[in-house]
C-alpha positions as CSV (number, residue, x, y, z in Angstrom):
1,X,-3.3,75.9,100.5
2,X,-1.7,72.7,99.2
3,X,-3.1,73.3,95.7
4,X,-1.7,76.7,95.7
5,X,1.7,75.4,96.7
6,X,1.6,72.8,94.0
7,X,0.9,75.5,91.4
8,X,3.7,77.6,92.7
9,X,6.0,74.6,92.6
10,X,5.8,74.4,88.8
11,X,5.8,78.2,88.4
12,X,9.0,78.6,90.3
13,X,10.5,75.6,88.4
14,X,9.9,77.5,85.2
15,X,11.1,80.7,86.7
16,X,14.3,79.0,87.9
17,X,14.9,77.5,84.4
18,X,14.7,81.0,82.9
19,X,17.0,82.4,85.5
20,X,19.6,79.6,85.0
21,X,19.6,80.4,81.3
22,X,20.0,84.1,82.1
23,X,23.0,83.1,84.3
24,X,24.5,81.2,81.4
25,X,24.0,84.3,79.2
26,X,25.5,86.6,81.8
27,X,28.4,84.1,82.1
28,X,29.0,84.2,78.4
29,X,29.1,88.0,78.5
30,X,31.6,87.8,81.4
31,X,33.8,85.6,79.2
32,X,33.4,87.8,76.2
33,X,34.4,91.0,78.1
34,X,37.1,89.4,80.2
35,X,35.2,90.3,83.4
36,X,35.7,87.0,85.3
37,X,37.9,88.6,87.9
38,X,35.8,91.8,88.2
39,X,35.0,90.7,91.7
40,X,38.2,89.1,93.1
41,X,36.6,87.7,96.2
42,X,33.4,85.6,96.9
43,X,30.6,85.8,97.7
44,X,31.0,89.6,98.2
45,X,32.6,91.9,95.7
46,X,35.7,93.7,97.1
47,X,34.1,93.0,100.5
48,X,30.9,94.8,99.6
49,X,27.3,93.5,99.1
50,X,26.9,96.2,96.5
51,X,30.3,96.7,94.7
52,X,32.1,100.0,94.3
53,X,31.7,102.1,91.2
54,X,35.0,104.1,91.4
55,X,38.6,103.2,92.1
56,X,38.7,105.8,94.8
57,X,36.4,103.7,97.0
58,X,39.1,101.1,97.2
59,X,41.9,103.5,98.2
60,X,43.0,104.1,101.8
61,X,42.2,107.6,103.0
62,X,42.1,109.2,106.5
63,X,38.9,109.5,108.4
64,X,37.2,106.7,106.4
65,X,35.0,104.1,108.0
66,X,35.5,100.4,107.1
67,X,33.5,97.3,108.0
68,X,35.2,94.0,108.8
69,X,36.1,92.2,105.5
70,X,36.0,95.3,103.3
71,X,38.8,95.6,100.8
72,X,41.3,98.2,99.7
73,X,44.0,98.0,97.0
74,X,47.4,99.1,98.3
75,X,50.7,98.5,96.6
76,X,49.0,96.3,94.0
77,X,47.7,93.9,96.6
78,X,44.3,93.3,98.2
79,X,44.0,94.1,101.9
80,X,41.0,93.1,104.1
81,X,39.9,95.1,107.2
82,X,40.4,93.0,110.3
83,X,37.5,94.7,112.1
84,X,35.1,97.7,112.0
85,X,37.1,100.9,112.4
86,X,37.7,104.4,111.2
87,X,41.1,105.2,109.7
88,X,43.3,107.8,111.4
89,X,45.7,110.2,109.9
90,X,48.3,107.5,109.1
91,X,48.0,104.1,107.6
92,X,48.2,101.4,110.2
93,X,49.1,98.0,108.8
94,X,47.8,96.3,112.0
95,X,44.2,97.1,110.9
96,X,44.6,95.1,107.7
97,X,45.4,91.5,106.6
98,X,46.4,90.4,103.2
99,X,44.0,88.5,100.9
100,X,45.6,85.1,100.5
101,X,43.3,83.3,98.0
102,X,45.2,84.8,95.1
103,X,47.3,87.9,94.1
104,X,45.0,89.5,91.6
105,X,44.4,93.1,92.6
106,X,42.9,95.1,89.7
107,X,39.7,97.2,89.7
108,X,37.7,97.9,86.5
109,X,34.3,99.3,87.1
110,X,32.7,97.8,84.0
111,X,34.2,94.4,84.7
112,X,33.2,94.5,88.3
113,X,29.5,95.3,87.6
114,X,29.4,92.8,84.7
115,X,30.5,90.0,87.1
116,X,28.3,91.3,89.9
117,X,25.2,91.1,87.7
118,X,26.2,87.5,86.8
119,X,26.4,86.7,90.5
120,X,23.2,88.5,91.3
121,X,21.3,86.4,88.7
122,X,22.9,83.3,90.2
123,X,21.7,84.3,93.6
124,X,18.2,84.9,92.2
125,X,18.2,81.5,90.5
126,X,19.3,79.9,93.8
127,X,16.5,81.7,95.7
128,X,13.9,80.6,93.1
129,X,15.0,77.0,93.3
130,X,14.9,77.1,97.1
131,X,11.3,78.5,97.0
132,X,10.4,75.8,94.4
133,X,11.7,73.1,96.7
134,X,9.7,74.6,99.6
135,X,6.6,74.5,97.6
136,X,7.3,70.9,96.5
137,X,6.6,69.7,100.1
138,X,2.9,69.9,99.2
139,X,3.4,66.9,97.0
140,X,4.9,64.7,99.8
141,X,1.8,62.6,100.6
142,X,1.3,61.8,96.9
143,X,4.6,62.0,94.9
144,X,7.6,62.0,97.2
145,X,9.9,61.7,94.2
146,X,9.1,65.2,93.2
147,X,10.0,66.5,96.7
148,X,13.3,64.6,96.8
149,X,14.3,65.7,93.3
150,X,13.4,69.3,94.0
151,X,15.7,69.3,97.1
152,X,18.4,67.5,95.0
153,X,18.2,70.6,92.7
154,X,18.8,72.8,95.7
155,X,22.0,70.8,96.4
156,X,23.0,71.1,92.8
157,X,22.6,74.9,92.7
158,X,24.6,75.1,96.0
159,X,27.4,73.0,94.4
160,X,27.3,75.3,91.4
161,X,27.8,78.3,93.7
162,X,30.7,76.6,95.3
163,X,32.2,75.9,91.9
164,X,31.8,79.6,91.0
165,X,33.8,80.4,94.1
166,X,36.6,78.0,93.1
167,X,36.7,79.6,89.7
168,X,37.4,83.0,91.3
169,X,39.9,81.6,93.8
170,X,41.8,79.8,91.0
171,X,41.9,83.1,88.9
172,X,39.8,81.6,86.2
173,X,41.5,78.2,85.8
174,X,40.1,76.7,82.5
175,X,39.3,73.3,84.0
176,X,37.1,74.8,86.7
177,X,35.4,77.1,84.2
178,X,34.5,74.0,82.2
179,X,33.2,72.2,85.3
180,X,31.1,75.3,86.1
181,X,29.6,75.3,82.6
182,X,28.8,71.6,82.6
183,X,27.1,71.9,86.0
184,X,24.9,74.6,84.6
185,X,23.8,72.1,81.9
186,X,23.1,69.6,84.7
187,X,20.9,72.2,86.4
188,X,19.1,72.9,83.1
189,X,18.4,69.1,82.7
190,X,17.1,68.8,86.2
191,X,14.7,71.7,86.0
192,X,13.5,70.6,82.6
193,X,12.8,67.2,84.0
194,X,10.7,68.9,86.8
195,X,8.8,71.0,84.2
196,X,8.3,67.9,82.0
197,X,6.9,65.8,84.7
198,X,4.4,68.5,85.6
199,X,3.0,68.3,82.0
200,X,1.9,64.6,82.1
201,X,-1.5,65.5,80.6
202,X,0.0,66.6,77.4
203,X,-0.6,64.7,74.2
204,X,1.7,61.6,73.8
205,X,3.6,61.4,70.5
206,X,4.2,58.2,68.5
207,X,7.3,56.2,69.4
208,X,9.8,54.8,66.8
209,X,12.7,52.8,68.2
210,X,15.2,53.7,65.5
211,X,14.4,57.4,65.7
212,X,14.7,57.3,69.5
213,X,18.1,55.5,69.3
214,X,19.4,57.9,66.7
215,X,18.3,60.8,68.9
216,X,20.0,59.3,72.0
217,X,23.2,59.1,70.0
218,X,22.8,62.6,68.8
219,X,22.4,63.9,72.3
220,X,25.4,62.0,73.5
221,X,27.6,63.2,70.7
222,X,26.3,66.8,71.2
223,X,27.5,66.6,74.8
224,X,30.9,65.4,73.6
225,X,30.9,68.3,71.1
226,X,30.3,70.7,74.0
227,X,33.3,69.3,75.8
228,X,35.5,69.6,72.7
229,X,34.2,73.2,72.4
230,X,35.4,74.0,76.0
231,X,38.9,72.7,75.0
232,X,38.9,75.0,71.9
233,X,37.7,77.9,74.2
234,X,40.6,77.2,76.6
235,X,43.0,77.4,73.7
236,X,41.5,80.7,72.5
237,X,41.7,82.0,76.1
238,X,45.4,81.2,76.2
239,X,46.0,82.9,72.9
240,X,44.1,85.9,74.1
241,X,46.4,86.2,77.2
242,X,49.5,85.9,75.0
243,X,48.4,88.0,72.0
244,X,45.8,90.3,73.5
245,X,42.3,91.2,72.4
246,X,43.5,93.2,69.5
247,X,44.9,90.2,67.7
248,X,41.7,88.3,67.1
249,X,42.9,87.3,63.6
250,X,45.7,85.4,65.2
251,X,43.8,83.5,67.9
252,X,43.2,80.5,65.6
253,X,46.2,80.9,63.4
254,X,47.8,77.7,64.6
255,X,44.9,75.7,66.3
256,X,45.4,72.3,68.0
257,X,43.9,69.1,66.6
258,X,40.9,69.5,69.0
259,X,39.7,72.5,66.9
260,X,39.7,70.3,63.7
261,X,37.8,67.5,65.4
262,X,35.3,70.0,66.9
263,X,34.8,71.5,63.4
264,X,34.3,68.1,61.7
265,X,31.9,67.0,64.5
266,X,29.7,69.9,63.5
267,X,29.0,68.4,60.1
268,X,28.3,65.0,61.7
269,X,25.8,66.5,64.2
270,X,24.1,68.4,61.4
271,X,23.6,65.2,59.4
272,X,22.2,63.4,62.5
273,X,19.8,66.2,63.3
274,X,18.6,66.3,59.7
275,X,18.2,62.5,59.6
276,X,16.1,62.5,62.8
277,X,14.0,65.5,61.6
278,X,13.4,63.6,58.3
279,X,12.1,60.5,60.1
280,X,9.9,62.6,62.5
281,X,8.4,64.4,59.5
282,X,7.9,61.4,57.2
283,X,6.7,59.0,59.9
284,X,4.5,61.7,61.4
285,X,5.7,61.0,64.9
286,X,4.6,64.5,66.2
287,X,7.8,65.6,67.9
288,X,7.6,69.2,66.8
289,X,10.4,70.5,69.0
290,X,12.8,69.1,66.4
291,X,12.2,72.1,64.2
292,X,13.2,74.9,66.7
293,X,16.1,72.6,67.5
294,X,17.3,72.7,63.9
295,X,17.0,76.5,64.0
296,X,19.2,76.7,67.1
297,X,21.7,74.4,65.6
298,X,21.9,76.6,62.6
299,X,22.7,79.6,64.8
300,X,25.4,77.6,66.5
301,X,27.0,76.7,63.2
302,X,26.8,80.3,61.8
303,X,28.3,81.7,65.0
304,X,31.0,79.1,65.0
305,X,31.9,79.8,61.4
306,X,32.0,83.5,62.2
307,X,34.5,83.0,65.0
308,X,36.7,80.7,62.9
309,X,36.7,82.7,59.6
310,X,35.6,86.2,60.5
311,X,38.0,86.7,63.4
312,X,35.6,86.5,66.3
313,X,33.1,89.3,65.5
314,X,31.5,91.0,68.5
315,X,28.8,88.8,70.1
316,X,29.7,85.6,68.3
317,X,31.2,83.9,71.4
318,X,28.3,84.4,73.8
319,X,25.8,83.5,71.0
320,X,27.7,80.3,70.4
321,X,27.8,79.4,74.1
322,X,24.2,80.3,74.9
323,X,22.8,78.6,71.9
324,X,24.7,75.5,72.7
325,X,23.0,75.4,76.1
326,X,19.6,76.1,74.5
327,X,20.3,73.3,72.1
328,X,21.0,70.9,75.0
329,X,17.7,71.9,76.7
330,X,15.7,71.3,73.5
331,X,17.4,67.9,72.9
332,X,16.9,66.8,76.5
333,X,13.2,67.7,76.4
334,X,12.7,65.9,73.1
335,X,14.4,62.9,74.5
336,X,12.0,62.9,77.5
337,X,9.1,63.1,75.1
338,X,10.3,60.1,73.2
339,X,10.7,58.2,76.5
340,X,7.1,59.1,77.5
341,X,5.9,57.8,74.1
342,X,7.8,54.5,74.7
343,X,6.2,54.1,78.2
344,X,2.7,54.8,76.8
345,X,3.2,52.0,74.2
346,X,2.1,54.2,71.3
347,X,4.5,53.1,68.6
348,X,4.6,52.4,64.8
């Protein structure tokens, strides 16, 4: 029984990692389509476990049954049912209370279901992480650190869910969106660490101190680049609100200095990645993940250039965001491999 739980522990760690990446992808689609407020409440969606598909479901009508907490839109405001009841022939305000978290009251079926799928994937990721933590208990007599770290991951996904709620309550405040994104990367890092520690029998590569230090600097600067990218995205979001989605060619007409720093940083990071790849290849260190890392970096650069110079073609924004998170995952895993080689004492 314990051996089976141990195997399920790593299986659910890998499943959780895939689901977290799917959540990041879904979040990118939400951003691209402007669906962030598709569900204006949390954790339900218009007070429903399964959201409505038509605006008529959110209208008041006589002889209609409502459960406590279900929502209607009336006079451009959200109203919540105070209790379970069936409507009479006339609207009775005493049966309703205003939604006070914010004043956003718009229904768009496509936006609602896009955001709902995003939340559903998040819930599945949380459930998978919880099962992983439960299975980790089988390791308690031997490696308590695995159990503790697994349950810390449960706390992390719970905190991420709370951040998601604050994003909705703030009506998509840019700072909270940024925190939400960075926490997703923290979860990726934690799950990759769990997966990595389960593969301790894999072949150890050769350690080179200069290459490892260069790679640590590359990872640190990449995280800074992601933060700069969130600032550029916030600026683009502001321009979108002002100019509308039809004015894509004007979103970066007068960018801030952050955009230019972000663009210049891309060249620096490319050079650092190529330098590390050159050392890994010529010194035969064996860290093969550097090559898919270069491929992902190329996709990021191409999608970034497309947004800047081709007026944000369809799909370029989610590709840029998702590939940035994939890049971080590859970088982090490669850094863990270098640290393992250092501990093993296999160096040039």
